[in-house]
C-alpha positions as CSV (number, residue, x, y, z in Angstrom):
1,M,-10.7,11.9,-1.9
2,N,-8.3,11.0,-4.7
3,I,-4.7,10.3,-4.1
4,T,-1.8,9.5,-6.4
5,I,1.2,7.5,-5.3
6,Q,4.0,7.6,-7.8
7,E,7.2,5.6,-7.3
8,H,10.4,7.2,-8.8
9,K,11.2,5.4,-12.0
10,F,14.9,5.3,-11.6
11,S,16.5,5.3,-8.1
12,F,18.8,3.2,-6.0
13,R,16.1,2.8,-3.3
14,S,12.4,3.0,-3.5
15,E,11.2,6.6,-3.3
16,Y,7.6,7.8,-3.7
17,D,5.8,11.1,-4.3
18,I,2.2,11.1,-2.8
19,L,-0.2,13.7,-4.0
20,A,-3.3,14.3,-1.9
21,P,-5.9,17.1,-2.2
22,N,-4.7,19.2,0.8
23,A,-1.1,18.1,1.2
24,N,1.7,16.2,-0.4
25,Y,3.7,13.4,1.2
26,S,6.8,11.3,0.4
27,A,8.1,7.9,1.3
28,T,11.5,6.4,1.1
29,R,12.9,2.9,1.7
30,A,16.2,2.5,3.7
31,F,19.3,1.7,1.8
32,F,20.5,-1.9,2.0
33,S,17.6,-3.1,3.9
34,F,16.9,-6.9,3.8
35,N,13.4,-6.4,5.3
36,D,11.2,-3.5,4.3
37,K,12.0,-0.3,6.2
38,L,10.0,2.7,4.9
39,Q,9.3,6.1,6.2
40,L,6.2,8.1,5.3
41,K,6.8,11.8,5.6
42,T,4.8,15.0,5.4
43,E,5.7,17.8,3.0
44,D,7.9,19.5,5.6
45,G,9.9,16.3,6.3
46,H,8.2,15.2,9.6
47,V,7.8,11.5,9.9
48,L,4.1,10.4,9.8
49,A,4.7,6.6,10.0
50,R,7.3,4.0,9.8
51,I,6.8,0.6,8.1
52,K,9.0,-2.2,9.3
53,G,9.0,-5.6,7.6
54,H,9.6,-8.9,9.3
55,F,11.2,-12.0,7.7
56,S,8.6,-14.5,6.7
57,P,9.2,-17.0,3.8
58,F,5.6,-17.1,2.6
59,R,3.5,-14.5,4.2
60,S,4.0,-10.8,4.4
61,R,4.4,-9.4,7.9
62,H,4.9,-5.7,8.7
63,D,4.5,-3.3,11.6
64,F,3.1,0.2,11.0
65,V,4.3,2.6,13.7
66,L,2.6,5.9,13.5
67,T,4.1,9.0,15.2
68,D,0.9,9.6,17.2
69,G,1.7,6.4,19.1
70,R,-0.6,3.9,17.3
71,I,0.9,0.6,16.2
72,Y,-0.6,-1.8,13.8
73,Q,0.4,-5.3,12.7
74,Y,-0.1,-6.2,9.0
75,R,-0.1,-9.8,7.9
76,C,-1.3,-12.1,5.2
77,E,-4.5,-13.8,6.3
78,K,-5.2,-15.9,3.2
79,L,-2.3,-16.5,0.9
80,W,-4.1,-18.1,-2.0
81,K,-6.8,-15.5,-2.2
82,S,-4.6,-12.5,-1.3
83,V,-6.4,-11.2,1.8
84,F,-4.4,-9.2,4.3
85,V,-5.3,-8.0,7.8
86,C,-4.0,-4.9,9.6
87,E,-4.9,-4.8,13.3
88,G,-4.1,-2.5,16.2
89,N,-5.6,-0.1,18.7
90,G,-8.9,-2.0,18.7
91,E,-9.3,-1.5,14.9
92,S,-9.2,-3.9,12.1
93,F,-8.5,-3.2,8.4
94,R,-8.7,-5.8,5.6
95,L,-7.0,-5.5,2.2
96,Y,-8.4,-7.6,-0.6
97,E,-6.6,-8.1,-3.9
98,H,-9.1,-8.6,-6.7
99,K,-8.7,-9.9,-10.3
100,G,-6.6,-7.6,-12.4
101,L,-4.9,-4.7,-10.7
102,N,-7.7,-3.7,-8.3
103,Y,-7.6,-3.6,-4.4
104,S,-10.1,-2.8,-1.8
105,V,-9.7,-1.7,1.8
106,F,-12.3,-2.4,4.5
107,H,-12.5,-1.0,8.0
108,H,-14.7,-3.1,10.4
109,D,-16.4,-4.7,7.3
110,R,-17.2,-1.3,5.6
111,Q,-15.3,-0.4,2.5
112,I,-13.3,2.8,2.9
113,A,-10.9,2.8,-0.1
114,T,-10.0,1.3,-3.3
115,F,-6.8,1.5,-5.4
116,V,-5.6,0.4,-8.8
117,K,-2.0,-0.1,-10.0
118,N,-0.7,0.9,-13.4
119,R,-0.4,-1.9,-16.0
120,I,2.7,-0.7,-17.8
121,V,5.7,0.1,-15.6
122,I,8.8,1.9,-16.7
123,G,11.8,1.2,-14.4
124,K,10.4,1.1,-10.8
125,G,7.7,3.6,-11.7
126,N,4.7,1.9,-10.1
127,Q,1.7,4.2,-9.8
128,Y,-1.3,3.7,-7.6
129,M,-4.6,5.7,-7.9
130,V,-6.3,5.7,-4.6
131,R,-10.0,6.6,-4.0
132,M,-11.0,6.8,-0.3
133,D,-13.6,8.1,2.0
134,A,-12.9,11.6,3.3
135,D,-13.1,10.4,6.9
136,A,-10.8,7.3,6.4
137,D,-7.5,7.0,8.1
138,L,-5.1,8.5,5.5
139,A,-1.9,7.2,7.2
140,I,-3.2,3.6,7.4
141,V,-4.4,3.6,3.8
142,L,-1.0,5.0,2.6
143,C,0.9,2.4,4.6
144,L,-1.2,-0.4,3.1
145,V,-0.5,0.8,-0.5
146,L,3.2,1.3,0.2
147,T,3.4,-2.2,1.8
148,V,1.7,-3.8,-1.2
149,N,4.2,-2.2,-3.5
150,S,7.2,-2.9,-1.3
151,S,6.4,-6.6,-0.8
152,E,5.2,-7.4,-4.3
153,N,7.2,-5.1,-6.7
154,D,10.4,-4.0,-5.0
155,D,12.7,-6.5,-6.7
156,N,11.7,-5.3,-10.1
157,D,14.5,-3.3,-11.8
158,S,13.4,-4.1,-15.4
159,S,13.2,-1.3,-17.9
160,V,9.6,-1.9,-19.0
161,T,7.1,-4.3,-17.4
162,F,3.6,-5.3,-18.4
163,D,1.6,-6.3,-15.3
164,F,-1.3,-8.7,-15.7
165,G,-2.3,-8.3,-12.1
166,N,-4.0,-11.0,-10.1
167,L,-5.0,-14.0,-12.2
168,G,-5.9,-16.3,-9.3
169,P,-8.9,-16.6,-7.1
170,E,-10.3,-13.7,-5.1
171,D,-12.0,-13.8,-1.7
172,R,-14.6,-11.2,-2.6
173,P,-15.4,-9.6,-6.0
174,F,-14.4,-6.0,-6.7
175,D,-17.3,-3.6,-6.3
176,K,-17.2,-1.4,-9.4
177,S,-20.1,0.7,-8.1
178,W,-18.4,1.7,-4.8
179,E,-18.0,5.5,-4.4
180,P,-16.1,7.3,-1.6
181,R,-18.2,9.2,0.9
């Protein structure tokens, strides 16, 4: 399944259009929020998930509260190698940032998704191209991508930005041969 997440280029708060094969979604960040507070909504405006950030000077910490009652805690596991873990309801997801602009998502040590960020950004217009397994948890994958953008790129109000991506070490190499199931 291929999904596109497009941040609005010029807006006072972060707003996203999310295009998936069978439905469209949107996400918005609360006005004047010191910590991240995002809402992921369905096409008809129903809230699918809430993302709430917690203050942490060095490591990203967020809660994903899904409307079906599931709650996940997202945190940085390895700061230097950019590895993040998202745990809750007996499940574990790992997000790996690779060299360049590539990311991978694993569920219980099996890769379920990958996404890449655009290199040239106009305004706040970050774009993520997501490829994921058809049976992967869409809400969790979308929350992971939105949290990456919110925690890494939300302060950027420049007119044009060229993103080199991750130049540092990586915990595991990006698997270019991976294909969604």
